[in-house]
C-alpha positions in Angstrom: 56.2 -125.1 -43.5 54.1 -125.5 -39.9 54.9 -122.0 -39.3 53.2 -120.6 -42.9 50.5 -122.9 -42.4 49.2 -121.2 -38.8 50.0 -117.9 -40.8 48.0 -118.5 -43.8 45.3 -119.8 -40.7 45.7 -116.2 -38.5 45.3 -114.0 -41.6 42.3 -116.2 -43.0 40.8 -116.3 -39.4 41.4 -111.6 -39.5 39.4 -111.9 -43.6 36.6 -113.5 -42.0 36.8 -110.6 -38.6 37.0 -108.3 -41.1 34.3 -109.6 -42.4 31.3 -109.5 -40.8 32.2 -107.1 -38.7 31.9 -104.9 -42.6 28.8 -107.0 -42.6 26.7 -105.9 -39.4 28.1 -102.5 -40.6 26.1 -102.4 -43.6 23.8 -104.8 -41.4 23.3 -102.4 -39.1 24.0 -98.8 -41.9 21.0 -100.9 -44.2 18.0 -101.4 -40.9 18.7 -98.0 -39.8 17.9 -96.5 -43.1 14.7 -98.9 -43.2 14.2 -97.5 -39.4 14.5 -94.1 -41.0 12.7 -94.7 -44.2 9.7 -96.0 -41.8 9.7 -93.2 -39.9 9.1 -91.6 -43.4 6.9 -93.5 -44.6 5.0 -93.5 -41.1 5.0 -89.8 -41.4 3.8 -89.5 -44.6 1.0 -92.4 -43.8 0.6 -89.9 -41.0 -0.5 -87.0 -42.8 -1.7 -88.3 -45.6 -4.3 -89.8 -42.9 -4.9 -86.1 -41.3 -5.1 -84.9 -44.7 -8.5 -87.1 -45.3 -9.2 -87.2 -41.8 -10.1 -82.9 -42.3 -11.7 -84.1 -46.5 -13.6 -86.6 -43.9 -14.1 -83.7 -41.4 -15.0 -80.9 -44.2 -17.3 -83.0 -45.8 -19.9 -84.0 -43.6 -19.7 -80.4 -42.8 -20.3 -79.5 -46.4 -23.6 -82.1 -45.5 -24.3 -80.9 -42.4 -24.4 -76.8 -43.3 -26.6 -78.3 -47.1 -28.8 -79.8 -44.9 -29.0 -77.1 -42.2 -31.2 -74.3 -45.0 -33.9 -74.5 -45.0 -36.1 -75.9 -47.9 -38.2 -72.8 -50.3 -41.8 -72.2 -48.7 -44.3 -71.7 -50.5 -46.9 -68.9 -50.0 -50.6 -69.9 -49.0 -52.0 -66.7 -51.0 -50.3 -64.2 -54.0 -51.6 -61.0 -54.2 -51.1 -58.9 -57.9 -48.2 -57.0 -57.8 -49.6 -54.6 -60.4 -46.7 -54.9 -62.6 -46.0 -55.5 -66.2 -43.3 -57.7 -67.9 -43.6 -57.1 -71.1 -41.2 -59.4 -73.6 -41.5 -58.8 -77.6 -40.3 -62.1 -79.7 -39.2 -63.2 -83.0 -39.4 -66.6 -84.1 -37.3 -66.7 -86.9 -34.0 -68.6 -89.2 -30.7 -67.7 -87.8 -27.6 -69.7 -88.4 -26.0 -71.0 -84.4 -22.9 -72.0 -83.5 -22.9 -75.2 -81.5 -18.5 -75.1 -81.2 -16.4 -73.9 -82.9 -16.1 -75.2 -86.4 -19.9 -76.8 -86.5 -23.0 -74.6 -87.4 -26.5 -75.4 -87.8 -29.2 -73.2 -89.8 -31.5 -72.7 -86.3 -35.3 -72.0 -85.3 -35.1 -69.0 -82.3 -36.5 -66.4 -80.3 -34.4 -63.3 -80.7 -31.5 -65.4 -82.7 -30.1 -66.6 -80.0 -30.4 -70.6 -78.9 -32.4 -70.8 -76.6 -34.4 -68.1 -76.7 -33.9 -64.9 -74.3 -35.2 -66.0 -70.8 -37.9 -64.6 -69.7 -37.9 -63.4 -65.7 -40.9 -62.4 -63.8 -41.9 -62.8 -60.2 -44.9 -64.0 -58.5 -48.3 -61.9 -59.0 -46.5 -60.2 -62.5 -48.6 -59.8 -65.0 -46.4 -61.8 -68.5 -47.4 -59.7 -71.8 -45.0 -62.1 -74.8 -45.9 -60.3 -78.0 -44.8 -63.2 -81.1 -44.2 -61.9 -84.6 -43.5 -64.9 -86.7 -41.0 -64.5 -89.3 -40.7 -68.0 -89.7 -41.4 -70.1 -93.2 -43.8 -72.2 -92.3 -46.6 -72.0 -88.7 -46.0 -71.8 -85.1 -47.3 -71.6 -81.3 -45.4 -71.1 -78.3 -46.2 -73.7 -74.7 -45.5 -71.7 -71.6 -44.8 -75.9 -70.7 -45.6 -76.3 -66.0 -47.4 -73.1 -66.0 -51.3 -72.2 -65.3 -52.1 -70.4 -67.7 -55.1 -69.7 -69.3 -56.4 -71.9 -72.1 -56.5 -70.1 -74.9 -52.9 -68.3 -73.8 -51.8 -72.2 -74.1 -50.4 -72.5 -77.6 -51.2 -75.6 -78.7 -52.6 -75.2 -82.4 -56.1 -76.5 -83.3 -57.5 -76.9 -79.5 -55.9 -73.8 -77.5 -55.3 -71.2 -80.4 -54.6 -70.7 -84.7 -51.6 -71.7 -85.3 -49.6 -68.8 -85.9 -49.1 -67.9 -90.2 -45.5 -66.5 -91.7 -45.8 -62.7 -91.1 -48.3 -63.0 -88.4 -48.1 -61.5 -85.0 -50.1 -62.9 -81.4 -49.9 -62.2 -77.7 -50.2 -64.6 -75.1 -50.8 -62.8 -71.5 -50.8 -64.5 -68.1 -50.1 -63.8 -64.5 -47.2 -65.2 -63.1 -48.9 -67.5 -60.3 -46.1 -69.8 -59.1 -42.7 -69.5 -58.6 -40.1 -71.7 -59.8 -38.0 -72.7 -62.6 -40.3 -73.1 -66.3 -39.5 -73.4 -70.2 -41.4 -71.9 -73.2 -41.4 -73.7 -77.0 -42.9 -74.1 -79.8 -45.8 -76.3 -80.4 -46.8 -76.5 -84.1 -44.9 -79.5 -85.6 -42.6 -79.0 -81.9 -40.8 -82.6 -82.7 -38.5 -80.4 -86.1 -39.6 -76.7 -84.0 -37.6 -78.3 -80.9 -35.0 -79.8 -81.9 -34.2 -76.9 -84.2 -33.8 -74.4 -81.3 -37.0 -72.9 -81.0 -37.1 -72.5 -77.2 -36.3 -70.9 -74.2 -36.7 -71.0 -70.1 -38.6 -69.1 -68.0 -38.6 -68.4 -63.9 -40.8 -66.6 -62.0 -38.4 -65.6 -59.0 -40.7 -66.0 -55.0 -42.5 -62.4 -53.7 -40.5 -63.7 -50.2 -37.1 -65.8 -51.5 -35.9 -67.4 -47.7 -33.7 -69.7 -48.8 -30.9 -66.7 -51.0 -28.5 -67.5 -52.7 -25.3 -65.9 -53.9 -24.9 -66.9 -57.5 -27.6 -68.5 -59.7 -26.7 -70.4 -63.3 -29.4 -71.9 -65.9 -28.8 -74.6 -68.2 -30.8 -76.0 -70.6 -29.8 -79.1 -72.0 -30.8 -79.6 -75.8 -30.2 -82.0 -78.8 -28.6 -82.5 -83.0 -27.9 -83.9 -85.5 -25.6 -82.5 -88.2 -24.3 -84.2 -91.1 -22.8 -84.1 -94.2 -24.1 -83.2 -97.1 -24.4 -87.5 -97.6 -26.1 -87.9 -94.6 -22.9 -89.1 -92.9 -21.5 -87.5 -89.9 -19.9 -83.5 -91.0 -20.6 -80.3 -91.6 -24.5 -79.7 -93.3 -27.0 -80.5 -90.4 -29.5 -82.4 -90.5 -32.2 -82.0 -87.8 -33.9 -84.4 -85.4 -33.8 -87.1 -87.3 -35.7 -90.1 -85.9 -35.6 -93.5 -84.8 -38.1 -95.0 -87.9 -36.4 -94.4 -91.6 -35.0 -91.9 -94.0 -35.4 -92.3 -97.7 -33.1 -89.8 -99.2 -34.0 -90.2 -102.4 -36.0 -93.6 -104.9 -34.2 -96.2 -106.6 -32.5 -95.3 -110.0 -33.0 -91.8 -110.1 -30.5 -89.1 -111.5 -29.2 -86.6 -108.8 -31.2 -83.8 -108.1 -29.9 -81.0 -109.6 -31.6 -78.2 -107.4 -29.5 -76.1 -104.6 -31.4 -77.7 -101.7 -34.5 -79.5 -101.2 -36.5 -80.7 -97.8 -37.0 -85.0 -98.3 -40.0 -85.5 -95.6 -40.2 -89.5 -94.7 -43.3 -91.0 -93.1 -41.7 -94.2 -92.2 -43.2 -96.1 -89.4 -41.7 -99.2 -90.1 -38.2 -98.6 -90.0 -35.3 -99.8 -87.6 -35.9 -98.5 -84.5 -32.3 -97.7 -82.8 -32.7 -94.9 -80.1 -35.6 -93.3 -78.8 -35.8 -89.9 -80.4 -39.5 -88.9 -82.6 -41.0 -90.7 -85.1 -41.7 -88.6 -88.8 -38.3 -87.0 -89.3 -37.7 -84.1 -91.4 -33.7 -83.4 -93.3 -32.7 -81.0 -95.0 -29.3 -81.2 -97.1 -27.4 -79.9 -99.3 -28.0 -81.6 -103.2 -24.7 -81.8 -105.9 -25.0 -78.5 -107.4 -24.1 -80.6 -110.7 -25.3 -84.6 -111.7 -22.5 -86.9 -110.7 -24.6 -89.8 -113.1 -26.7 -92.0 -112.1 -27.6 -93.1 -108.4 -29.5 -96.0 -106.5 -31.0 -95.4 -104.0 -30.4 -94.8 -100.5 -31.7 -95.3 -97.4 -30.4 -93.4 -93.9 -31.3 -95.3 -91.2 -32.8 -93.6 -87.8 -30.2 -91.7 -86.8 -29.2 -90.1 -82.9 -27.8 -86.3 -81.6 -25.3 -86.5 -82.3 -24.4 -83.0 -80.7 -25.8 -82.2 -77.1 -26.1 -78.7 -75.9 -26.1 -76.6 -73.1 -28.1 -73.3 -73.3 -27.1 -73.6 -77.0 -23.5 -74.9 -77.0 -21.4 -77.5 -76.6 -18.6 -78.5 -74.4 -15.4 -77.0 -74.5 -18.0 -73.3 -76.0 -19.8 -74.2 -72.6 -20.1 -71.1 -70.3 -18.2 -72.1 -66.4 -20.0 -71.7 -63.8 -17.1 -69.3 -61.7 -17.8 -69.7 -57.7 -16.2 -67.7 -55.3 -15.2 -69.7 -52.1 -18.5 -70.8 -49.3 -20.6 -69.3 -52.0 -24.4 -71.0 -51.2 -24.7 -72.1 -55.7 -28.2 -72.9 -57.2 -28.2 -74.4 -60.5 -31.4 -75.2 -62.9 -31.6 -77.0 -65.6 -34.5 -78.1 -67.3 -34.6 -80.2 -70.5 -36.0 -79.9 -73.4 -34.3 -82.8 -75.5 -35.9 -85.9 -76.2 -32.8 -87.6 -73.9 -31.7 -88.5 -69.9 -29.1 -86.7 -68.9 -27.7 -88.2 -64.9 -26.1 -85.0 -64.1 -22.6 -85.1 -61.5 -21.0 -83.2 -59.6 -17.4 -83.8 -58.8 -15.9 -82.9 -55.6 -19.3 -81.4 -54.3 -22.5 -82.9 -52.7 -26.1 -80.8 -54.0 -28.9 -80.3 -52.4 -32.1 -81.3 -54.9 -34.5 -77.8 -53.8 -37.4 -77.9 -56.5 -39.0 -80.2 -59.3 -40.5 -79.0 -62.4 -41.8 -75.5 -60.5 -42.6 -77.4 -56.6 -40.1 -77.3 -54.0 -39.9 -79.9 -52.1 -40.4 -79.9 -48.5 -37.5 -83.1 -47.9 -35.1 -81.6 -49.8 -32.4 -84.9 -51.0 -28.6 -84.5 -50.5 -27.1 -86.3 -53.9 -23.3 -85.6 -56.7 -26.4 -87.3 -59.4 -29.7 -85.9 -60.2 -31.6 -87.4 -62.5 -32.7 -84.8 -65.8 -35.9 -86.5 -67.7 -37.5 -85.2 -71.3 -39.7 -82.0 -70.4 -38.5 -82.0 -66.6 -36.7 -78.8 -64.4 -34.3 -79.8 -61.8 -33.2 -76.6 -59.2 -30.1 -77.1 -56.9 -27.9 -75.7 -54.9 -23.8 -76.6 -53.9 -21.8 -74.7 -51.6 -18.7 -73.6 -53.8 -16.3 -74.5 -50.5 -13.6 -77.0 -52.7 -11.4 -74.7 -54.8 -9.7 -76.1 -57.6 -10.8 -76.2 -61.1 -14.0 -79.3 -61.4 -16.6 -79.9 -64.1 -20.5 -80.8 -64.3 -21.3 -83.6 -66.7 -24.2 -85.8 -68.1 -22.8 -89.2 -66.8 -24.7 -90.7 -70.2 -21.1 -91.1 -72.0 -22.2 -90.6 -75.6 -23.6 -87.2 -74.2 -20.8 -85.7 -73.9 -19.2 -86.2 -76.6 -19.2 -83.6 -80.2 -19.8 -86.3 -83.2 -18.0 -89.5 -80.8 -15.1 -87.7 -80.4 -14.6 -86.6 -75.9 -14.5 -84.1 -74.6 -17.4 -82.3 -75.9 -21.1 -81.8 -75.3 -23.0 -81.7 -72.0 -20.0 -80.8 -69.6 -19.3 -77.9 -68.4 -16.2 -76.5 -65.7 -16.3 -75.4 -61.9 -14.3 -72.9 -61.2 -13.8 -70.7 -58.4 -12.5 -67.2 -58.7 -11.1 -64.6 -56.3 
């Protein structure tokens, strides 16, 4: 029996040794694996740090490049060029598609929103012949430009309003390089919001800061509503922030095909900063549907925001090549405030309202207020697909659905 217990003890000791050896071996393997994983993770961290350091270095280099560029120069005097730039415009109603499937009866210059780009050089004579084919009077104001008083386009002050069927000729010298807007100044609260505007660029006689590509952006706002005044298919442009009474109480529904419904109420609900005195145009039912109680549509903000008359995804992409200096000309004809943000790049603000900045600022977001224009430059040195958009979040929706509105893609091309 003593021999048996000795054998059992010996066997147990052997098992313990084997077990310890196995544990030690497993621990060694695990330790080795941990060390390998740590080495791998460390390599990843060092590689990532190196990549981030490179990205950071590239960003710093880009900033240095932007800072090294000269500011736009202004000449001491402008010499007449003897060149005449004549443009013919027709103000008329046109069907305009803001984004696929969403159309509006727009007020247009030459059937487009915005109207044609007018471009001239400092010292050129600009002549614009406007024919009014609208059902109401109109005019053109040259926003930000110094023109002769009788050419300023403000009815009752500098000229008579241009009646339907009439033609008026504007003529002035392009006397200051920069980015400007032109727009209606008659019943402008409605005519501008319906699309009656455009961009005018005056190039300097001697450009000291040349760029490789250029894009123009005009920011607009629309209110698209359905037959009942809710969100939908038909347009209800330019709703103000007061109120609009659709029909008075206890009357039958009109059987006319379309009615213009105006409200001049100045004591309505204030909700947004859109202008007073709204004018709504809505389709009325072709058949009466019985007695209707009076309805009031409270003031509404724009529900479609546009770049050059289009909402994302129908906005024009910004196509660039690596290494190019790209100029963006921004103009805000809407009533909204637009902090425009560029992903993946910094830009340099070089001019505001047609005036060069002596100390251009480097940033990635610039706030464009109503009536303002900005010229910005960026270096395309970060290939990929990026977005340029308004950072007022509601402005990047179409009828409250994202993405939409004031957004454009930056695409690198070969």
